[in-house]
C-alpha positions in Angstrom: 89.1 158.5 121.8 86.0 157.8 119.8 83.9 158.2 123.1 84.8 161.8 123.2 84.3 162.3 119.5 80.8 160.9 119.8 80.1 163.2 122.8 81.3 166.2 120.9 79.2 165.3 117.9 76.1 164.9 120.1 76.7 168.2 121.9 77.3 170.1 118.6 74.2 168.5 117.0 72.0 169.4 120.0 73.1 173.1 120.2 72.9 173.5 116.4 69.4 172.1 116.3 68.4 174.3 119.3 69.7 177.5 117.7 68.3 176.8 114.3 64.9 176.4 116.0 65.3 179.9 117.4 66.7 179.0 120.8 69.2 181.2 122.6 72.4 179.8 124.0 72.5 182.5 126.7 69.4 181.1 128.4 71.2 177.8 128.8 74.0 179.4 130.8 72.6 179.2 134.3 75.4 179.1 137.0 72.9 178.3 139.8 71.8 175.2 138.0 75.3 174.2 137.2 76.2 174.5 140.9 73.4 172.2 141.9 74.0 169.6 139.2 77.8 169.7 139.5 77.8 169.7 143.3 75.3 166.9 143.6 77.1 164.8 140.9 80.4 165.2 142.7 78.8 164.3 146.0 77.1 161.2 144.6 80.3 160.0 143.0 82.5 160.6 146.0 79.9 159.2 148.4 79.3 156.0 146.5 82.8 155.3 145.2 85.3 156.8 147.5 88.6 158.6 146.8 90.5 155.6 145.4 87.9 154.7 142.8 87.6 158.4 141.9 91.3 158.6 141.2 91.1 155.3 139.2 88.2 156.8 137.2 90.2 160.0 136.4 93.1 157.8 135.2 90.8 155.6 133.2 89.0 158.5 131.5 92.4 159.9 130.6 93.3 156.5 129.3 90.5 156.6 126.8 92.5 159.2 124.9 95.2 156.5 124.2 94.8 154.3 121.1 93.3 150.7 121.6 95.4 147.6 121.1 96.3 147.0 117.5 96.9 143.8 115.6 100.7 144.6 115.6 100.6 144.7 119.4 99.2 141.1 119.4 101.8 140.0 116.8 104.6 141.4 119.0 103.1 139.6 122.0 103.0 136.3 120.2 106.5 136.8 118.9 107.9 137.6 122.3 106.3 134.6 124.0 107.5 132.3 121.1 111.1 133.5 121.5 111.1 133.0 125.3 109.5 129.6 125.0 112.1 128.6 122.4 114.8 129.7 124.9 113.3 127.3 127.5 113.3 124.5 125.0 116.9 125.0 124.0 118.4 125.9 127.3 116.0 124.6 129.8 113.7 126.5 132.2 116.7 128.1 134.0 117.4 129.9 130.7 114.3 132.0 131.3 115.5 133.2 134.7 117.6 136.2 133.5 114.7 137.3 131.3 111.9 137.3 133.8 113.8 138.5 136.9 114.6 141.8 135.1 112.4 142.0 132.0 113.4 145.5 131.3 117.0 144.3 130.9 116.0 141.2 128.8 117.4 141.2 125.3 114.0 139.6 124.3 111.3 141.3 126.3 112.7 144.7 126.1 112.5 144.6 122.3 108.7 144.8 122.5 107.6 148.2 123.9 103.9 147.6 123.5 104.3 144.6 125.9 106.6 146.5 128.3 104.1 149.5 128.5 101.5 147.1 129.9 102.8 146.7 133.5 100.0 144.4 134.5 100.8 142.1 131.6 104.6 142.2 132.3 104.1 141.2 136.0 101.4 138.6 135.2 103.7 136.9 132.6 106.9 137.0 134.5 105.3 136.1 137.9 103.6 133.1 136.3 106.8 131.9 134.6 108.5 132.1 138.0 105.9 129.8 139.5 106.5 127.4 136.5 110.1 127.5 137.2 109.6 126.3 140.8 108.0 123.1 139.4 105.7 123.0 142.5 102.4 123.8 140.7 100.8 121.5 138.2 99.4 122.9 134.9 95.7 122.8 135.9 96.4 124.4 139.3 98.5 127.0 137.5 95.5 127.6 135.2 93.2 128.1 138.2 95.7 130.5 139.7 96.0 132.6 136.6 92.2 132.7 136.2 91.9 133.9 139.7 94.4 136.6 139.1 92.7 137.9 136.1 89.2 137.8 137.6 90.4 139.8 140.6 92.1 142.3 138.3 89.1 142.6 136.1 86.8 143.2 139.1 89.1 146.0 140.3 89.4 147.6 136.8 85.6 147.6 136.3 85.0 149.8 139.4 85.4 153.1 137.4 83.0 152.0 134.7 80.4 151.0 137.3 80.9 154.2 139.2 80.4 156.4 136.1 77.4 154.2 135.1 75.8 154.8 138.5 76.3 158.5 138.1 74.8 158.4 134.6 71.7 156.7 136.0 71.4 159.2 138.8 71.8 162.5 136.7 68.3 162.5 135.2 66.9 162.4 138.7 69.3 165.1 139.9 68.0 167.3 136.9 64.5 166.7 138.2 65.6 167.8 141.7 67.0 171.0 140.2 63.8 171.6 138.3 61.7 171.1 141.4 63.8 173.6 143.3 63.3 176.1 140.4 59.6 175.6 140.4 59.5 176.2 144.2 61.1 179.6 143.5 58.7 180.2 140.6 55.7 179.6 142.8 56.9 182.5 145.0 56.5 184.7 141.9 53.0 183.9 141.1 51.0 187.0 140.4 54.0 188.9 139.3 55.2 189.8 135.7 54.3 186.9 133.4 57.7 187.4 131.6 59.6 186.9 134.9 57.6 183.9 135.7 58.2 182.4 132.3 61.9 183.0 132.7 62.0 181.4 136.1 60.2 178.3 134.6 62.7 178.2 131.8 65.6 178.3 134.2 64.1 175.4 136.1 63.8 173.4 132.9 67.4 174.0 132.1 68.4 172.0 135.1 66.2 169.1 133.9 67.7 169.4 130.4 71.4 169.2 131.6 70.6 166.4 134.1 69.1 164.2 131.5 71.6 165.3 128.7 74.7 164.7 130.9 73.4 161.3 132.0 72.6 159.8 128.7 74.9 161.8 126.3 78.1 162.3 128.4 78.4 159.9 131.4 76.8 156.8 129.8 79.1 156.7 126.8 82.1 157.3 129.0 81.0 154.3 131.2 80.6 152.1 128.3 83.9 153.1 126.8 85.7 152.3 130.1 84.1 148.9 130.2 85.1 148.2 126.6 88.6 149.3 127.5 88.7 146.8 130.3 87.4 144.0 128.1 90.1 144.7 125.5 92.8 144.6 128.1 91.3 141.3 129.5 91.4 139.7 126.1 95.1 140.6 125.9 95.7 139.0 129.2 93.9 135.9 128.2 96.3 135.4 125.3 99.1 135.3 127.8 97.2 132.9 130.1 96.5 130.4 127.4 100.0 130.5 126.1 101.4 130.0 129.6 99.0 127.1 130.3 100.1 125.4 127.1 103.7 126.0 128.0 103.2 124.5 131.5 101.9 121.4 129.8 105.0 121.0 127.8 103.7 121.9 124.4 106.0 123.2 121.7 106.5 127.1 121.4 104.5 127.3 118.1 101.7 125.4 119.8 101.7 127.6 122.8 101.4 130.8 120.7 98.8 129.2 118.6 96.6 128.6 121.6 97.1 132.3 122.4 96.3 133.4 118.8 93.1 131.6 118.8 92.0 133.6 121.8 92.3 136.9 119.9 89.1 138.4 118.5 88.9 137.8 114.7 89.2 141.5 113.7 92.6 141.7 115.4 93.8 138.1 115.0 96.8 137.5 112.8 96.5 134.6 110.5 98.6 131.4 111.0 100.8 132.2 108.0 101.3 135.7 109.3 102.3 134.4 112.7 104.6 131.8 111.2 106.3 134.4 109.0 106.8 136.7 112.1 108.4 133.8 114.0 110.7 132.7 111.1 111.8 136.3 110.9 113.5 135.9 114.2 114.8 132.4 113.4 116.5 133.8 110.3 118.1 136.7 112.0 
């Protein structure tokens, strides 16, 4: 959300300063330059990224409108894992089977919508517990397996960010291309009306302006915001990974979620007393 707010502030500030200096907004509206810049940008993006990454990028940009993970989302995650690990301690590993086979029907998992809304997290958590239930994989092999899963997912999720960043890096050069084409047209008007020549040069420079402006002020912040979104999601997944690794080693439920809690960034990390109170809230119910 703040990526778009920042872009809007930058656009308004630029146009405001431009008009206060005596500039005309009308001169910036040059459809021919927009066709060149927009067409080349689309061509570069599709040619370098392909259709699949393009669709992922559209979904990722729309996802920036959604709020980031909150402290409460992490508290809910820790509570959910603690309750499931407690079930395993009381009923044995088979007691988890009904919860992980159909998590949407689980009377524990389904109570935490912030977790259920993260489909990757749900599949990662339940699939890893299924592997633990088989008893065929040791804790350290399981850790390696989870790390491989998350690395592969992160690599895939970073593709939209890299694609937009590549476009941001290319747009200033595209603006120069548009300007060069405008200058070529202007050269054909040499000897004519000076006002017409000046207008032609102005139109050419509009292409340079929009190329540089879109690259640094629009596409670059979007690329950084997409990257940040991926890192936030990866941090959430690492909480699950550390808790599951601790669970596979046979640690107590509170120890498992404590390993997960320590993986949360300090700005969103609940305190130990806060986590203990949330856990006891369930125990007292």
